[in-house]
C-alpha positions in Angstrom: 0.0 0.0 0.0 1.6 3.3 -1.0 2.0 6.0 1.7 1.3 9.6 0.8 4.5 11.6 1.0 3.3 15.2 1.6 6.0 17.2 3.2 4.6 17.9 6.6 6.4 18.9 9.8 6.8 16.7 12.8 3.8 16.5 15.1 3.2 19.3 17.5 3.2 18.5 21.2 0.1 16.5 22.1 -0.6 15.5 18.5 -0.7 11.8 17.6 1.9 10.8 15.0 1.6 7.7 12.9 5.0 6.4 14.0 7.6 7.2 16.7 11.2 6.3 15.9 13.1 5.6 19.1 16.9 5.7 19.0 18.8 4.5 22.1 22.2 6.2 22.2 25.3 5.7 24.2 28.5 7.4 23.2 27.4 7.4 19.5 28.6 10.8 18.5 30.7 9.3 15.8 27.7 7.9 14.0 24.6 9.7 15.2 24.6 12.3 12.5 24.8 9.7 9.8 21.9 7.9 11.4 19.7 11.0 11.7 20.6 12.1 8.2 19.1 8.9 6.9 15.9 9.3 9.0 15.0 13.0 9.3 13.9 13.4 5.6 11.7 10.3 5.8 10.3 11.3 9.1 9.3 14.8 7.8 7.5 13.2 4.8 5.6 10.8 6.9 4.9 13.2 9.8 6.8 10.9 12.2 8.6 11.9 15.3 12.1 10.9 16.2 13.1 10.4 19.8 16.7 10.1 20.8 17.2 8.6 24.3 20.8 9.5 25.2 22.9 8.5 28.2 26.3 9.4 26.7 29.2 11.3 28.2 30.6 12.3 24.8 28.3 15.2 23.9 25.8 13.3 21.7 22.8 15.0 23.2 24.2 18.5 22.8 25.2 17.8 19.2 21.7 16.5 18.3 19.9 19.4 20.0 22.0 22.0 18.1 21.9 20.4 14.6 18.6 18.5 14.6 15.9 20.7 16.3 13.2 18.4 15.0 14.5 15.5 17.0 13.2 15.1 20.6 16.1 14.4 23.0 15.6 12.6 26.3 18.7 12.9 28.3 19.7 10.5 31.2 22.7 11.1 33.5 22.5 7.4 34.3 23.7 4.8 31.8 20.8 3.3 30.0 21.1 -0.1 28.3 19.2 -0.6 25.1 16.0 -2.1 26.7 15.9 0.7 29.3 16.4 3.4 26.7 13.6 1.9 24.5 11.2 1.9 27.4 12.1 5.5 28.2 11.5 6.4 24.6 8.2 4.6 24.7 7.0 6.6 27.7 7.5 9.8 25.7 6.3 8.5 22.3 3.0 9.7 20.8 3.0 7.3 17.8 0.6 4.4 17.2 3.6 2.5 15.8 7.0 2.3 17.6 10.1 1.8 15.5 13.5 1.0 17.0 16.8 2.2 15.4 20.3 2.0 16.9 22.3 5.1 16.8 25.2 3.4 15.0 23.0 2.4 12.0 21.6 4.0 8.9 18.5 3.1 7.0 17.5 2.7 3.3 15.6 5.5 1.5 12.2 3.8 1.6 12.6 2.4 5.0 9.9 4.4 6.8 7.2 4.4 4.1 7.5 0.7 3.3 7.4 -0.1 7.1 4.2 2.0 7.5 2.6 0.2 4.6 3.3 -3.2 6.2 1.7 -2.0 9.5 -1.3 -0.6 7.6 -1.7 -4.1 6.0 -2.2 -5.5 9.5 1.2 -6.7 10.6 1.8 -5.9 14.3 5.5 -6.4 14.4 7.8 -5.7 11.4 11.5 -6.6 11.1 13.9 -5.5 8.3 17.2 -6.8 7.1 20.4 -6.0 9.1 23.5 -5.6 6.9 27.1 -4.5 7.5 27.9 -1.0 6.3 30.4 -1.0 3.4 32.5 1.6 5.2 33.2 -0.7 8.2 36.7 -1.3 9.4 38.0 -4.9 9.4 36.9 -5.0 13.1 33.5 -3.8 12.1 33.1 -6.6 9.6 34.3 -9.1 12.2 31.7 -7.7 14.6 28.9 -8.2 12.1 30.0 -11.8 11.2 30.2 -12.8 14.8 27.1 -11.2 16.0 24.6 -10.9 13.1 25.5 -13.4 10.4 22.3 -15.3 11.2 20.3 -12.5 9.4 22.2 -13.1 6.2 20.0 -16.3 5.8 16.8 -14.3 5.6 16.1 -13.7 1.9 12.3 -13.6 1.3 9.5 -11.8 3.0 7.5 -13.8 5.6 7.2 -14.7 9.2 10.4 -15.3 11.1 11.1 -16.6 14.6 13.9 -14.2 15.4 14.3 -10.5 14.9 16.7 -7.8 16.1 15.6 -5.0 18.2 17.8 -2.7 16.1 15.4 -2.9 13.1 12.0 -3.7 14.5 8.7 -1.8 14.8 5.7 -2.6 16.8 2.1 -1.6 17.1 2.1 0.3 20.3 -0.5 -1.9 21.9 1.6 -5.0 21.2 4.7 -3.4 22.5 2.9 -2.4 25.7 1.5 -5.9 26.2 4.9 -7.6 25.7 7.4 -4.9 26.8 11.1 -4.9 26.9 12.4 -6.0 30.3 14.2 -3.0 31.7 17.5 -4.5 32.7 21.1 -3.3 32.7 22.0 -5.9 30.2 22.4 -6.8 26.5 20.7 -9.8 24.9 17.1 -9.1 25.8 16.0 -9.4 22.2 16.1 -13.2 22.5 13.6 -13.1 25.3 11.4 -10.6 23.5 11.2 -13.0 20.5 10.0 -15.8 22.7 7.5 -13.5 24.5 6.0 -12.5 21.1 5.7 -16.2 20.1 3.9 -17.0 23.3 1.5 -14.1 22.7 0.8 -15.4 19.3 2.3 -12.3 17.6 4.1 -13.0 14.3 7.3 -11.1 13.3 6.9 -10.1 9.7 10.2 -9.9 7.9 10.8 -7.7 4.8 14.3 -7.6 3.2 13.2 -4.3 1.6 13.7 -2.6 4.9 17.5 -2.5 5.1 19.5 -1.2 8.0 23.2 -0.8 7.8 25.3 -1.4 11.0 28.6 0.5 11.7 31.3 -0.5 14.1 34.7 1.2 14.4 35.8 0.4 17.9 39.3 -1.0 18.7 40.1 -4.7 18.7 40.4 -4.9 22.5 36.9 -3.4 23.0 35.6 -5.7 20.3 36.8 -8.8 22.2 35.6 -7.5 25.6 32.2 -6.8 24.1 31.9 -10.3 22.6 32.7 -12.0 25.9 30.3 -9.7 27.8 27.5 -10.1 25.2 27.9 -13.9 25.0 27.8 -14.1 28.8 24.7 -11.9 29.1 22.7 -13.6 26.4 22.9 -16.9 28.2 22.3 -15.4 31.6 19.2 -13.7 30.3 17.9 -16.9 28.8 18.5 -18.7 32.1 16.8 -16.0 34.1 13.7 -15.7 32.1 13.4 -18.9 30.0 14.9 -21.6 32.3 11.6 -23.5 32.7 11.2 -23.9 28.9 14.9 -24.2 28.0 15.9 -27.8 27.0 18.2 -29.3 29.6 20.2 -31.0 26.9 21.1 -27.6 25.5 22.5 -26.5 28.8 24.6 -29.6 29.4 25.8 -29.8 25.9 27.0 -26.2 26.0 28.6 -26.8 29.4 30.4 -30.0 28.5 31.4 -29.0 25.0 32.5 -25.5 26.0 36.0 -25.6 24.4 34.5 -27.0 21.2 31.6 -24.6 20.8 33.6 -21.7 19.3 35.0 -24.0 16.6 31.4 -25.1 15.7 30.3 -21.5 15.7 33.2 -20.4 13.4 32.2 -23.2 11.0 28.6 -21.9 11.1 29.7 -18.4 10.2 31.8 -19.7 7.3 28.9 -21.8 6.0 26.4 -19.0 6.3 28.5 -16.6 4.3 29.3 -19.2 1.6 25.7 -20.2 1.2 23.7 -17.0 2.0 26.1 -14.1 1.1 29.1 -15.3 -1.0 29.6 -11.6 -2.0 30.9 -11.1 1.5 33.5 -13.9 1.3 36.4 -11.5 0.6 35.4 -9.5 3.7 35.2 -12.6 5.7 38.7 -13.7 4.6 40.2 -10.3 5.4 38.6 -10.3 8.9 38.9 -14.0 9.6 41.5 -13.8 12.4 39.3 -11.3 14.2 36.2 -13.5 13.5 38.0 -16.5 15.1 39.0 -14.4 18.1 35.6 -12.8 18.5 33.8 -16.2 18.3 36.1 -17.7 20.9 35.5 -14.8 23.3 31.7 -14.8 22.6 31.2 -18.5 23.2 33.6 -18.5 26.2 31.4 -15.8 27.7 28.4 -18.0 27.2 30.3 -21.0 28.7 31.2 -18.9 31.7 27.5 -18.0 32.2 26.7 -21.7 32.2 29.2 -22.3 35.0 27.9 -19.3 37.0 24.3 -20.6 36.6 25.3 -24.1 37.7 27.0 -22.8 40.8 24.1 -20.6 41.6 21.5 -23.3 41.3 23.5 -25.9 43.1 23.6 -23.9 46.4 
């Protein structure tokens, strides 16, 4: 369904907008202008509002306020993790649809209008493709392969089991019914996906809604993030999904811990070869970092298994 593209301003205070775009931001000053430059023209056309929820200490909020007066900035002196920032944005949002965009990502030119059309066709949750930005450093490519290569397998529109909170939109009533758990942690997307399935809410995927992820942090930070992220994803699964989690999965991960990274590296290679062979040169160039990141990520997950075993054995 086409969306009218009359150039209208953002909603005035108290006015209901068709969609609120919520951007969690933490020390993203390097990328936030690129993110907003891809969103602001589309938001103006669709009479959407953009809400940046910022808990940075690098001047991101001040930069956005000075250069993007149409963007609503919610500032927190306390560090907000993604789920906490999204809930803060939800509290301020006036839209009937809530779209999530990470501050280190940019979107394609028809991202907003196509997304609105899908919601108008009755889809309550819409998820778009997540791709590496061509300008990424070698570390940025390694980050993508280690963390997001699963999404390379998604080729055709349809219902999927797993989405990424970085490129999802929700009917506001569905979001309020499921909600992000407001934790100081990463990895809550996996719980959200399960919550949506239990509520009988389908995640509609459309590859025509691309989002391009950027990552330019140093190698040491990349490794630390992978260990931390791998550990937190498993911890979150145990905390919220323990009763439904197959016990064989827990014991297999625990007992095969040293082998799991090798299996995961094989999975990354196979995924790229089958689903995105055009990225094979990038994978080869970043391969030593992909190996290191996979080891740190899965060792973080293995450590979470040990911690959970000790905790539940007391």
